[in-house]
N, C-alpha and C positions, 0 to 999 in steps of 0.2 A: 504494500500500500504506500509506504513512504517513498519507494522508488518511483512509483507512478505519479505521486504528488510532485516529486521533484523534477521528473523528467518526462511525464506524460503530456498528452495534448491539453491545451488550455480548456477545451470544451468539457473534459471529464474531471479536471482538477478541482474545480470549485464544489461540485456536488459530492465528490468523494471526500473532500476535506470536511464538509458539513456532516457527512455520515460518521467519519472518524470522531469528530468532536462530539457528536451526539452520543456515540457509544461510550466514550470516556466520561461524559457528563452523567450518563445513566448509571454507570458503575460507581462513580463517586457519590451519587445520591443515596446509595444503599446503606442503611444503618443495620449493623449486624451485632447481635448479642452472642458472646462466647462464654460458655459456662465451664469453669475449671473446678477441679475436685481436690486441690492440694498441689504438691510439687514432688514428683518422683514416681516412677512406674509402679512400685510395689505398694505404695500407700497414698498416692495422689494422682495428679495428671501425668501421663507419660510426656516427658519434656519434649522429645522430638515431635510428637503429635501436636502438642500445644503450640510450640513455636512455629511448626509448619502451617498450622491453621492461621496464625497471625500473619505470617509472611505472605501466604497466598491471598489472604484478604487484603492486605496492604498493597500488594502488587496489582490487584484488581481495582484499587481505588476506593474500596469500601470504608465506611466510618465504623470503627470497631470499639466496643466497650466490653471489658471482661467482667464477669460476675462470678461469685462463689458463695456457698452457704457460710454464714458467720456462726460456726459451731465447732465443737471439738471433733477432730477426726477419729476414726475408729481406733487407730494406733499409729505409732511411728516406727519405722523399720530402718535398721542399719543396712543400706543398700549394698555394702560389700560382703555381708554375711547372711542377710535375710533374717537376722535376729531382731526381736522386738526390743525397742528402747524404752526406758522407764518414763521418759518425759511425755507430757501431753502437748499436742500441737493443734492449732486452730486452722481450719480449712481455708478461710479467707486470708489469713496472714501468710500461710504457706503458698497460696496461689499468687500472692503479690510478688513472689520471687520471680515468676515467669512473666508476669504482666508489668514488670518494672514499677511496681507500686500502684499502678492505676487499675484498681479493682473495686467493685462496688458489691454490697450485700445482695445476694440473690433475691431476698425479700422485696427489694426495690424494683425488680425487673417487671415491666409491663409490656405485653405484646403490642399494645397500641403505639408504643414508642419506637419499635424496630420493624425492619422488613424481613429479617430472617434470624434463625437461632441455630447455634452450632455447639455440639458436645464432642470434644476430643476424648480419646480413651485413656487407658491407664487403670490400675486396680482401684483408684479412688472412685471411679464411676460405680464400681461394684461394692465399695466399702463405705464411702462417704456420701455419695448421691443416692445410694440404695444399700440394702443389705444382701444383695445378690451373692456376694462371695461366701456368705454364711448360709443363707436360706434358699438360694437358687430361685426357682419359679415361685416360691412362696414368700419372696422377699417383700419388704416394705420399701417404698420409694420416698425419699425426702419430700415433705409436704410442698415446699416451694418448687422443687424440681417437677413434681407431678402437676402442680398448678400451671407452671410455665409451659410445659409441653401441651397441656390441654388448651391453654389460651391461644398459643400459636396455631395449633391444629384447627381449632374452632374458627379462627380468623382466616384460615386458608393461607397462612404464611409458611414458607418452607422451613424445614428442620433438617439439619445435617448431623450425622453422627458417624464415628469411626471406631475401629477396634471393638472393645466390649460394650461401648456405649449404646449400640442399637438395642441391647436388651432392655434399656429404659423405655424405648419406644414400644417394644413388644409388650411390656408389662403395663404401661400407662394407657396405651391405646388398644387394649383388648376389645374385641368386638367391632373394630373399625376396618377389618379386612386389609391390613397393611402388609407391605412386603419390604424386607430388609435383607442385608447380607452381612455376614461376619467372615466371608470367604469360602473356604472349602474344608474338607476333612480327609483324613488318611495321609499317612506319611509323617516324617519328622518335621516337615516344614509347617504343618498345621496342628500344633499341639493342643489347641482348644476347640477342635472340631465337634466335641460333644455339645457345645453350646448351641449348635444348629438344631438338634432334637429338642432342646429346652425351649428355644424360640418357637418352634412349631407346636409344641405342647400348649403354648399360650394362645394359639389360634392364628399366629402370624404366618405368612408365607416366607420362605427363605429362598433367595436366589443364589445359587452357587456361582462364585466368581474366582478368578485368579487374583493375584496381588495387583494386577493391572486393571482390574475391573471396578466398576461402580454400579450400584443398584439404584435406579431411579423409579420411585413409585409416584408417577405424575398425579394420580387420582388423589393421593393423600399429601402430595408435595413433600416427600421424604427422599433424602439422598444419603446413602451409606456406603462405606468402603472398609476393607479389612484392616489396613494399617498393620500394627504389630500383633494381630491375631496370626500373622504369618511370620515365620522366623527368617526374615530377610535383612537386607542391608538398610542403612539409614537413608540412602538416596531413594530406594524403592518405597520405603514408608513415607518419606516426604512427598513423593509424587502421588502415592495413594491418597494421602490426606488432601492434596491439591485437587484431585479429581472429584472428591466429595465436595470440597469448597466450591469449585467451579459449577458443579451440577446444582448445588444449593442456590448460588447466586443466579443461575440461569432460570430459576423458577420464581425469583423475587420480583 
């Protein structure tokens, strides 16, 4: 496009320029709420996924605000050993590490103020945003997480989620005939494949994808991707999150 604008015929240059400016303006006008669950793969937001979501949103020109529950997290883990630490940590305070301090209490999030909602993964989604890690399909979802998902869905505003976070959608939106993905199952590269059966037991459809895939449920305006449900490299996961972000923005 830039080549054509710089070197193309004058007749096509002006309308193409207006089109490009319109696309940039449209992307920049999107306000997106991103919900974190702490800081660190084993007890909070998976850092690669959290930062990837912010990078891809920033690159698209979206206006982003990070939110997190202002409450004590389930536990804190030593990420070098997987051992539980004695101290107590707050989900909002820990999330601020990734958000560079700019994080607001999830209680303040209203769907009417934003165009889209995104949940990165990490065990925090299954420990702090819900009790999925302990209770599975019988889990309880944080009150504000459930409220927020229902508000965006009712307002027909898109919701994106990656890694383990799609289970929140399957649990909260039971009976809505939704479709999500957490990737695939079978083999060492898909260690969490059992999650697929759990999602289906909640009444949601599951679309099998590779790490390069994204599931788009246009009827419910949901976009999901595997991210670190797959044992892959950082670049693969970064791109997986990006595909979810792009699909979410595409429905906003």
